[in-house]
C-alpha positions as CSV (number, residue, x, y, z in Angstrom):
1,M,63.6,-45.6,50.2
2,D,65.3,-42.9,48.2
3,K,62.4,-40.6,47.6
4,K,62.8,-37.5,49.7
5,G,59.1,-37.4,50.6
6,P,56.7,-37.1,52.0
7,V,55.7,-39.6,49.1
8,K,52.1,-39.0,47.9
9,G,49.5,-40.8,45.9
10,K,50.7,-43.1,43.1
11,D,54.4,-42.5,44.0
12,M,53.9,-44.6,47.0
13,N,53.9,-47.6,44.7
14,D,57.3,-46.7,43.2
15,L,59.8,-48.5,45.4
16,T,63.4,-48.7,44.8
17,V,64.9,-52.0,45.3
18,M,68.6,-53.0,45.0
19,E,69.7,-56.6,44.6
20,D,73.2,-57.8,45.7
21,A,73.7,-54.5,47.5
22,A,76.1,-53.4,50.3
23,V,76.1,-50.6,52.9
24,A,79.1,-49.0,54.5
25,I,78.9,-47.4,57.9
26,T,81.3,-45.1,59.7
27,N,80.9,-43.3,63.0
28,G,77.2,-44.2,63.0
29,N,76.5,-42.8,59.6
30,V,75.9,-44.4,56.1
31,V,78.9,-43.5,54.0
32,W,78.5,-45.6,51.0
33,I,75.9,-47.7,49.1
34,G,76.8,-49.8,46.3
35,S,77.2,-53.5,44.9
36,V,78.5,-56.4,46.8
37,E,81.3,-56.7,44.2
38,K,82.6,-53.1,44.8
39,A,82.2,-53.6,48.6
40,M,84.9,-56.2,48.4
41,N,87.5,-53.5,47.9
42,I,86.5,-51.8,51.2
43,Q,88.6,-52.5,54.3
44,A,86.0,-53.0,57.1
45,E,86.5,-53.6,60.8
46,Q,83.3,-55.6,60.9
47,T,81.2,-57.2,58.2
48,I,77.6,-58.5,58.6
49,D,76.4,-61.0,56.1
50,A,72.9,-60.4,55.0
51,E,72.8,-62.8,52.0
52,G,69.3,-64.0,51.2
53,K,67.7,-61.5,53.6
54,L,65.8,-58.1,53.2
55,V,67.6,-54.9,54.5
56,T,65.4,-51.8,55.0
57,P,65.5,-48.5,57.0
58,G,64.5,-48.8,60.6
59,L,60.8,-48.6,61.1
60,V,59.4,-45.2,62.3
61,E,56.5,-45.2,64.8
62,P,54.6,-41.9,64.5
63,H,51.8,-42.1,67.0
64,T,52.1,-43.8,70.4
65,H,50.8,-43.3,73.9
66,L,54.0,-44.7,75.3
67,V,54.2,-43.4,78.8
68,F,51.4,-44.8,81.1
69,G,50.8,-46.6,84.4
70,G,49.1,-49.8,84.8
71,S,47.2,-52.0,82.3
72,R,43.6,-52.8,81.5
73,E,43.4,-56.5,80.6
74,K,40.4,-57.0,82.9
75,E,38.3,-54.8,80.5
76,M,38.8,-57.2,77.6
77,A,36.4,-59.8,79.3
78,L,33.9,-57.0,79.9
79,K,33.9,-56.0,76.3
80,Q,33.5,-59.5,75.2
81,Q,30.4,-59.8,77.5
82,G,28.9,-56.8,75.7
83,V,29.5,-54.2,78.5
84,D,29.7,-50.8,76.7
85,Y,32.4,-48.3,77.3
86,L,30.4,-45.9,79.4
87,D,29.5,-48.8,81.9
88,I,33.2,-49.7,82.0
89,L,34.0,-46.1,82.9
90,K,31.4,-46.2,85.7
91,Q,33.2,-49.3,87.0
92,G,36.5,-47.4,87.2
93,G,37.8,-48.6,83.8
94,G,38.5,-46.9,80.6
95,I,40.9,-44.1,80.1
96,L,40.3,-42.7,83.6
97,A,41.7,-46.0,85.0
98,T,44.9,-45.3,83.1
99,V,44.8,-41.7,84.3
100,N,44.5,-42.9,87.9
101,A,47.3,-45.5,87.5
102,T,49.6,-43.0,85.8
103,K,49.1,-40.4,88.7
104,K,49.9,-43.1,91.3
105,A,53.0,-44.4,89.5
106,N,56.3,-42.6,90.6
107,Y,58.6,-41.3,88.1
108,E,61.0,-44.2,88.2
109,E,58.2,-46.7,87.8
110,L,57.0,-44.9,84.7
111,L,60.5,-44.7,83.3
112,D,61.2,-48.3,83.8
113,K,58.0,-49.2,82.1
114,T,58.6,-47.0,79.3
115,L,62.1,-48.4,78.7
116,F,60.6,-51.9,78.7
117,H,58.1,-50.9,76.0
118,L,60.9,-49.2,74.0
119,D,63.0,-52.4,74.2
120,R,60.0,-54.4,72.6
121,M,59.6,-51.9,69.9
122,A,63.3,-52.0,69.1
123,M,63.2,-55.8,68.9
124,H,60.4,-55.5,66.3
125,G,62.5,-53.2,64.1
126,I,61.5,-49.7,65.2
127,T,64.2,-47.1,65.6
128,T,62.4,-43.8,65.9
129,V,59.2,-43.4,68.2
130,E,56.8,-40.5,68.8
131,A,55.5,-40.5,72.5
132,K,52.4,-38.7,73.7
133,S,51.4,-37.7,77.2
134,G,47.7,-37.4,77.9
135,Y,47.2,-39.8,80.9
136,G,47.5,-37.1,83.5
137,L,44.9,-34.6,82.6
138,D,46.5,-32.3,85.2
139,R,49.6,-30.3,85.3
140,D,51.8,-32.4,87.5
141,T,51.1,-35.7,85.9
142,E,51.3,-34.4,82.3
143,L,54.7,-32.9,83.1
144,K,55.8,-36.1,84.7
145,Q,54.9,-38.0,81.5
146,L,56.7,-35.6,79.3
147,K,59.8,-35.7,81.6
148,V,59.8,-39.5,81.5
149,A,59.7,-39.4,77.7
150,K,62.6,-36.9,77.6
151,E,64.8,-39.0,79.8
152,A,63.8,-42.2,77.9
153,N,65.2,-40.4,74.9
154,V,68.5,-40.1,76.6
155,K,68.6,-43.5,78.3
156,H,67.4,-45.7,75.4
157,P,69.1,-45.9,72.1
158,L,65.8,-45.3,70.2
159,D,65.0,-41.7,69.3
160,V,61.9,-40.6,71.2
161,I,59.9,-37.5,70.0
162,S,57.5,-36.0,72.5
163,T,54.0,-34.7,72.0
164,F,51.9,-32.9,74.6
165,L,48.4,-34.4,74.5
166,G,47.0,-32.9,77.7
167,A,43.8,-32.3,75.8
168,H,43.2,-36.1,75.6
169,A,39.9,-36.3,77.6
170,I,37.8,-34.1,79.9
171,P,38.5,-34.9,83.5
172,P,35.2,-35.4,85.7
173,E,35.7,-32.0,87.5
174,Y,35.7,-30.2,84.1
175,R,33.0,-32.1,82.6
176,E,30.6,-29.0,82.5
177,D,33.4,-26.6,81.7
178,P,35.8,-28.0,79.1
179,E,37.0,-24.5,78.0
180,S,38.5,-23.9,81.5
181,F,40.3,-27.3,81.3
182,L,41.8,-26.3,77.9
183,D,42.8,-23.0,79.5
184,V,44.7,-24.9,82.2
185,M,46.4,-27.1,79.5
186,S,47.3,-24.1,77.4
187,D,48.8,-22.3,80.4
188,M,51.4,-25.1,80.5
189,F,52.7,-24.2,77.0
190,D,55.4,-21.8,78.1
191,E,56.8,-24.2,80.6
192,I,56.8,-27.1,78.3
193,K,58.5,-25.1,75.6
194,E,61.2,-23.6,77.9
195,N,62.1,-27.1,79.1
196,N,62.1,-28.6,75.8
197,L,59.6,-31.2,77.0
198,A,57.5,-31.5,73.7
199,E,57.9,-30.7,70.0
200,F,54.2,-31.1,69.2
201,V,50.8,-30.3,70.7
202,D,47.8,-32.7,70.0
203,I,44.1,-32.7,70.8
204,F,41.3,-35.2,70.8
205,T,38.7,-33.7,68.5
206,E,35.6,-35.9,68.9
207,T,32.1,-36.1,70.2
208,G,32.0,-35.9,74.0
209,V,35.6,-34.6,74.0
210,F,36.6,-31.4,72.2
211,T,34.8,-29.6,69.4
212,V,36.2,-28.5,66.2
213,E,35.9,-24.9,67.5
214,Q,37.7,-25.7,70.8
215,S,40.3,-27.6,69.0
216,R,41.0,-24.8,66.6
217,R,41.5,-22.2,69.3
218,Y,43.7,-24.5,71.4
219,L,46.0,-25.4,68.4
220,Q,46.3,-21.9,67.3
221,K,47.5,-21.0,70.7
222,A,50.1,-23.9,70.5
223,K,51.3,-22.7,67.1
224,E,51.7,-19.1,68.4
225,K,54.0,-20.7,71.1
226,G,56.2,-22.3,68.5
227,F,54.8,-25.9,68.6
228,G,54.0,-28.2,65.6
229,V,50.4,-29.4,65.9
230,K,48.6,-32.6,65.5
231,L,45.1,-33.9,65.8
232,H,43.2,-37.0,66.8
233,A,40.6,-36.4,64.2
234,D,37.5,-38.2,62.8
235,E,38.0,-41.3,64.7
236,I,34.5,-42.1,65.6
237,D,32.2,-39.3,64.4
238,Q,32.6,-37.3,61.2
239,L,33.0,-33.9,62.7
240,G,35.3,-32.3,60.1
241,G,38.6,-33.0,62.0
242,T,40.4,-33.9,58.8
243,E,39.5,-30.5,57.3
244,L,40.6,-28.8,60.5
245,A,44.0,-30.6,60.5
246,V,44.5,-29.2,56.9
247,E,43.1,-25.8,57.9
248,V,45.6,-25.2,60.8
249,G,48.5,-26.7,58.9
250,A,49.0,-29.8,61.2
251,I,51.9,-32.0,60.4
252,S,49.5,-34.9,60.8
253,G,45.9,-35.7,61.2
254,D,45.6,-39.1,63.0
255,H,43.0,-41.9,62.9
256,L,40.8,-40.4,60.2
257,A,38.6,-43.6,60.3
258,V,35.5,-41.6,59.2
259,A,37.0,-38.8,57.2
260,S,34.7,-37.2,54.6
261,D,35.3,-37.3,50.9
262,E,35.8,-33.6,51.1
263,G,38.3,-34.0,53.9
264,I,40.2,-36.6,52.0
265,E,40.4,-34.3,49.0
266,Q,41.6,-31.4,51.2
267,L,44.1,-33.8,52.8
268,A,45.5,-34.8,49.3
269,A,45.9,-31.2,48.3
270,S,47.9,-30.3,51.5
271,N,51.1,-31.0,53.2
272,T,49.4,-32.7,56.2
273,I,50.1,-36.5,56.4
274,G,47.3,-38.8,57.3
275,V,48.5,-41.2,60.1
276,I,46.3,-44.3,59.9
277,L,45.8,-46.5,62.9
278,P,44.2,-49.8,61.8
279,G,45.3,-51.6,64.9
280,T,42.7,-49.7,66.9
281,S,39.8,-50.7,64.7
282,F,41.0,-54.3,64.7
283,Y,41.5,-54.4,68.5
284,L,38.1,-52.9,69.2
285,G,36.3,-55.3,66.8
286,K,35.2,-52.5,64.5
287,D,34.4,-53.0,60.8
288,I,35.1,-49.4,60.0
289,Y,38.7,-48.7,58.8
290,A,40.1,-45.5,57.4
291,K,39.7,-45.1,53.7
292,A,43.5,-45.3,53.1
293,R,43.1,-46.6,49.6
294,Q,40.9,-43.6,48.7
295,M,43.4,-41.3,50.3
296,I,46.3,-42.6,48.4
297,D,44.3,-42.7,45.1
298,S,43.3,-39.0,45.7
299,G,47.0,-38.1,46.0
300,A,47.5,-37.9,49.8
301,A,50.6,-39.0,51.9
302,I,49.8,-41.4,54.6
303,A,51.7,-43.1,57.4
304,I,50.8,-46.1,59.6
305,S,51.2,-46.6,63.3
306,T,50.4,-49.0,66.0
307,D,48.7,-46.4,68.2
308,F,50.3,-48.3,71.1
309,N,48.2,-47.7,74.2
310,P,46.7,-49.7,77.1
311,G,43.1,-49.4,76.0
312,S,42.5,-49.7,72.3
313,S,45.7,-51.0,70.6
314,V,47.9,-52.9,72.9
315,T,50.8,-53.9,70.7
316,E,54.4,-52.7,70.1
317,N,54.6,-54.8,66.8
318,L,54.4,-52.5,63.9
319,Q,54.9,-55.5,61.6
320,F,51.6,-56.8,62.6
321,I,50.0,-53.6,61.8
322,M,51.5,-53.7,58.3
323,S,49.7,-56.9,57.8
324,I,46.5,-55.3,58.9
325,A,47.2,-52.5,56.5
326,A,47.5,-55.0,53.6
327,L,44.4,-57.1,54.6
328,R,42.0,-54.3,55.7
329,L,43.2,-51.2,54.2
330,K,44.0,-52.9,50.9
331,L,47.4,-51.2,50.6
332,S,50.2,-52.6,48.4
333,P,53.4,-53.8,50.1
334,A,55.2,-50.8,48.5
335,E,52.7,-48.4,49.9
336,I,52.9,-50.0,53.3
337,W,56.8,-49.7,53.3
338,Y,56.6,-45.9,52.5
339,A,53.9,-45.5,55.2
340,V,56.2,-46.9,58.0
341,T,59.4,-45.3,56.9
342,V,59.6,-42.1,54.7
343,N,56.1,-40.8,55.4
344,A,56.1,-41.8,59.1
345,A,59.4,-39.9,59.6
346,H,57.9,-36.8,58.0
347,A,54.8,-37.1,60.2
348,I,57.0,-36.3,63.1
349,S,59.4,-33.9,61.4
350,R,62.2,-36.4,61.1
351,G,62.2,-36.8,57.3
352,H,65.6,-35.4,57.1
353,E,67.2,-38.1,59.2
354,A,65.0,-41.2,59.6
355,G,63.1,-43.5,57.3
356,S,65.6,-44.1,54.6
357,I,69.1,-45.5,53.9
358,A,71.1,-42.7,52.3
359,T,74.6,-41.5,52.4
360,G,75.1,-39.0,55.2
361,R,72.1,-40.3,57.1
362,K,72.2,-42.1,60.5
363,A,72.6,-45.8,60.0
364,D,69.2,-47.0,61.4
365,I,68.9,-50.3,59.6
366,V,67.0,-53.6,59.9
367,I,68.0,-56.9,58.5
368,W,65.0,-59.2,58.2
369,D,64.5,-63.0,58.0
370,A,62.5,-62.4,54.7
371,P,63.4,-62.9,51.1
372,N,61.8,-59.6,49.9
373,Y,59.8,-56.6,51.0
374,M,56.5,-58.2,50.2
375,Y,57.0,-61.0,52.7
376,I,56.6,-59.0,55.9
377,P,53.0,-58.0,55.6
378,Y,52.3,-61.5,54.0
379,H,53.6,-63.6,56.9
380,Y,51.6,-61.9,59.8
381,G,51.7,-62.0,63.6
382,V,55.4,-62.9,64.1
383,N,58.6,-60.9,64.5
384,H,60.8,-61.0,61.3
385,A,63.5,-58.7,62.6
386,K,66.9,-60.6,62.6
387,T,69.3,-57.7,63.3
388,V,68.5,-54.0,64.3
389,I,71.1,-51.4,63.9
390,K,70.7,-48.0,65.5
391,N,73.2,-45.2,64.8
392,G,75.6,-47.7,63.3
393,E,75.6,-50.1,66.3
394,V,74.0,-53.5,66.5
395,L,71.2,-53.0,69.0
396,Y,69.4,-56.3,68.7
397,E,70.4,-59.6,67.3
398,R,67.9,-62.5,67.4
399,Q,69.6,-65.8,68.3
400,S,68.7,-69.2,67.1
401,I,67.5,-71.8,69.7
402,R,69.0,-74.7,67.7
């Protein structure tokens, strides 16, 4: 993955593959890349044999709702029975159920749960993770989520990059006055910045949540405070969220399931990365997927993510999402690999340190039980990660049961 990126359009099909290669790591960094033959002359304290296996950069996860309380498995049966989301909300389910569970959970409970999910992500080859708040919808709980994510970044080997998503939904008490709720959330910007609790600010721009105009004002305030900005955009209704992401210079526009043709053209002409979340469409049983094929053909840079969350995409397995990207988004294996490494890293401002194997970079590397890069999206639904190396240390090693 030696393109500096973000990699756009047809360049996403130009993948560099080295055969019979070796990588040397010192003090957590890659210091040499070359042939196996030349590697024989290097005196190494430890050697890992990856013969017959695929070796890639660690996967980068650019969009998750990592910190939350509780779970919502009871809703699956209701959905299968045809109960719509509004009725589930009336029964105490939906996002408000997660909000209530997150409010009730104490700090240590949330931290333990977050570390558990990070373990699962690491086992599946992910080495860098974005984590959003958004299940508090009030000052104290949002700050609790952000503080948990910050401590998880310290306690867990994976790198955790935080995003403030206080504007994730409108709480019932502000249903008739969403502007006042946005004021409450934006009033937190200074405290979040001063305590280094988030690098990005996100908002859910959607029918029944926040309008394009409200989102524009909110994100401009965030930019003035020095935050990078992101959008949940054009997920359900085509409101112009993709165009807004480009307009405000967002580092990424996420979801984009119903982005307009004009929005896609603007995305392609911009530096904004489209973060596509096909697992959400899959899990919710929708036939509408983002036009990722059109985006790439138009010249855009896209990334792919699980959208890990308790309501609409309950998986830490980015490998499975890679398979959905092949089967439903019609992306080539090369495009998929750029979307989960180089471009995913750029979508969270980590393009300089994550997403590629290069001299001078942190040694975030995965050895896969796979003969080539095309095999991972082809053989779906299982974990192909054999060895996960983070900062030059073996973080996970799958053992044989035989």
